C-alpha positions in Angstrom: -30.7 -300.7 1.0 -28.7 -298.1 2.8 -25.5 -299.8 1.9 -26.2 -299.2 -1.7 -26.0 -295.4 -1.2 -22.8 -293.8 -2.5 -22.2 -290.2 -1.4 -22.3 -287.6 -4.1 -24.0 -289.7 -6.8 -27.6 -288.3 -6.5 -28.9 -286.2 -9.3 -29.5 -282.8 -7.9 -30.5 -280.8 -11.1 -34.0 -280.3 -9.8 -32.9 -279.0 -6.4 -30.3 -276.6 -8.1 -32.9 -275.2 -10.5 -35.3 -274.6 -7.6 -32.7 -272.8 -5.6 -31.5 -270.8 -8.6 -35.1 -269.7 -9.3 -35.7 -268.8 -5.6 -32.5 -266.8 -5.6 -33.4 -265.0 -8.9 -36.8 -264.0 -7.5 -35.2 -262.8 -4.3 -32.7 -260.6 -6.2 -35.4 -259.2 -8.4 -37.7 -258.4 -5.5 -35.0 -256.9 -3.4 -33.9 -254.5 -6.1 -37.5 -253.4 -6.9 -38.2 -252.9 -3.1 -35.2 -250.8 -2.7 -36.0 -248.7 -5.7 -39.6 -248.3 -4.5 -38.6 -247.2 -1.0 -36.1 -244.7 -2.5 -38.7 -243.2 -4.8 -41.4 -243.0 -2.0 -38.8 -241.5 0.4 -37.9 -238.9 -2.2 -41.5 -238.0 -2.9 -42.9 -237.9 0.7 -39.9 -237.2 3.0 -37.8 -235.0 0.7 -40.7 -233.6 -1.2 -38.9 -233.9 -4.5 -41.0 -233.9 -7.7 -42.5 -237.3 -8.4 -41.0 -237.5 -11.9 -37.4 -237.0 -10.6 -38.1 -239.6 -7.8 -39.4 -242.2 -10.4 -36.3 -241.6 -12.5 -34.0 -242.0 -9.5 -35.7 -245.3 -8.7 -35.2 -246.4 -12.3 -31.5 -245.5 -12.2 -31.1 -247.5 -9.0 -32.8 -250.5 -10.8 -30.5 -250.2 -13.7 -27.3 -249.8 -11.7 -28.4 -252.7 -9.4 -29.2 -254.9 -12.6 -25.8 -253.9 -14.1 -23.9 -254.6 -10.8 -25.6 -258.1 -10.4 -25.3 -259.0 -14.0 -29.0 -259.2 -14.8 -30.2 -260.2 -18.3 -32.3 -258.3 -20.8 -35.6 -259.2 -19.1 -34.7 -257.2 -16.1 -34.2 -254.1 -18.2 -37.4 -254.6 -20.0 -39.2 -255.0 -16.7 -37.6 -251.7 -15.4 -38.6 -249.8 -18.5 -42.2 -251.1 -18.4 -42.6 -250.3 -14.7 -41.0 -246.8 -15.2 -43.4 -246.0 -18.1 -46.4 -247.3 -16.0 -45.3 -245.1 -13.1 -45.2 -242.1 -15.3 -48.7 -242.9 -16.8 -50.2 -243.4 -13.4 -48.5 -240.3 -11.9 -49.7 -238.2 -14.9 -53.3 -239.4 -14.5 -53.1 -238.6 -10.7 -51.6 -235.2 -11.5 -54.4 -234.4 -14.1 -57.2 -235.4 -11.6 -55.5 -233.4 -8.7 -55.4 -230.3 -11.0 -59.1 -230.8 -11.9 -60.2 -231.3 -8.3 -58.0 -228.7 -6.6 
């Protein structure tokens, strides 16, 4: 049995696909976490306007995606998250004006 094994002949496509998927998720998550921390730091520590902070986070995502050669799905995700951030921030701003 063990003598039948020849080094380098095993099909590793499944392992390679799993590793590539893991690395893809890791890269996406890392860039999104960096952009989120940047935006929150600009909002709460620097006390910059929230709209400018969201745009800065989006620009970091776009630059990171370009630098790492991300595909179209990345840019669509960044656009959707940016629009969602603007909608959520707008709703919070409206409620804060009504309450305060």
